[in-house]
C-alpha positions in Angstrom: -0.1 0.0 0.1 1.8 3.2 -1.1 1.9 6.2 1.4 2.3 9.7 -0.6 2.5 12.5 1.5 2.2 16.3 -0.6 2.2 18.9 2.4 0.5 21.4 3.4 -1.9 18.9 5.3 -5.2 18.9 7.4 -5.8 15.2 7.0 -4.2 11.9 6.3 -5.8 8.9 4.9 -4.8 5.3 4.2 -6.9 3.8 1.2 -7.1 0.0 0.5 -8.9 -1.0 -2.7 -10.3 2.3 -3.5 -12.1 2.7 0.4 -10.4 5.0 3.0 -9.6 2.1 6.0 -8.1 4.8 8.4 -7.6 8.6 8.8 -6.1 11.6 10.9 -7.5 14.8 10.6 -5.6 17.9 12.1 -8.0 20.1 14.1 -5.8 22.6 15.8 -2.5 23.8 16.0 -1.2 25.4 18.8 2.3 26.1 18.3 4.1 23.4 20.2 1.0 20.9 19.9 -1.4 19.6 17.2 -4.6 18.2 17.8 -6.0 15.1 15.8 -9.0 13.3 15.7 -7.9 9.3 14.5 -10.2 7.0 13.3 -10.1 3.5 11.4 -7.2 1.4 11.1 -4.9 -0.2 8.5 -1.7 1.7 9.8 1.8 0.8 8.3 5.2 1.9 10.0 5.7 3.7 6.6 2.6 5.6 7.1 3.2 6.4 10.7 7.0 7.1 10.1 5.7 9.7 7.6 3.1 11.0 9.8 5.7 11.4 12.5 8.5 13.0 10.4 5.8 15.6 9.3 4.4 16.6 12.8 7.6 16.7 14.5 10.4 17.6 11.8 8.5 19.3 9.3 6.0 21.5 11.8 8.4 21.1 14.7 5.6 20.5 17.2 6.7 18.9 20.5 3.7 16.9 20.8 0.2 16.0 19.3 -3.0 15.5 21.0 -5.1 12.5 19.9 -9.1 12.2 20.3 -10.7 9.0 19.2 -13.4 6.6 20.8 -12.2 3.9 19.1 -10.2 0.7 21.3 -8.1 0.2 18.3 -7.1 3.6 18.1 -6.3 4.0 21.4 -4.3 0.6 21.4 -2.2 1.9 18.4 -1.5 5.2 20.0 -0.5 3.7 23.1 2.1 1.6 21.4 3.2 4.8 19.5 4.3 6.2 22.8 1.2 7.7 23.7 -0.5 8.0 26.9 -3.9 9.0 28.2 -4.6 12.1 29.2 -8.2 12.3 30.3 -11.8 12.2 28.9 -13.9 14.5 26.7 -17.8 13.3 27.7 -20.2 13.2 24.8 -17.5 14.3 22.7 -18.8 12.2 19.9 -22.3 12.2 20.5 -24.6 11.4 23.9 -22.7 8.6 25.6 -19.8 8.6 23.1 -16.7 10.2 24.9 -13.8 11.0 23.4 -10.5 9.6 25.0 -7.5 12.1 25.0 -4.0 10.7 24.3 -0.7 12.6 24.3 2.2 11.7 22.2 5.5 13.6 22.9 8.2 13.7 20.3 10.7 12.1 22.1 8.5 9.4 23.2 7.2 8.6 19.1 8.1 5.2 18.3 8.3 5.9 14.7 10.3 9.5 14.7 13.8 9.7 14.2 14.7 11.0 17.6 12.4 9.0 19.4 13.7 6.3 21.7 12.7 3.3 19.6 14.4 5.1 16.5 16.7 2.8 15.9 14.5 -0.2 15.1 12.1 2.0 13.1 14.8 3.4 11.0 16.1 -0.5 10.3 12.9 -1.4 9.1 12.3 1.6 6.9 11.2 -0.1 3.8 8.8 -2.2 5.7 5.0 -1.7 4.9 3.9 -4.1 7.0 1.0 -3.4 9.6 1.8 -2.1 13.1 
């Protein structure tokens, strides 16, 4: 599955067989933090490396804040190095809370400067799912 990034971005998507299977919408840029709503799946290491590069290197943010209600997205963000930071009650509608997760540049698993950078760089040509 090819990953092509052409700046500037407001959203990122993963496509499979003509269908969008995952996406990230950048909602709010606050200088050192950028807020994102994350949904779907199919994340690949290549996609996550390019996303991390765009946020932390190109934009120069120190962190990104993800908001989601999906357990699989919470899991992937925690595996990226993120931590749960709060709950936005009824964020996605009545009874549908948004889970707030924060990911710091130095904790992001697939960013060059992250603590797991060597394993990510070593697999730079891999497109397998995370």
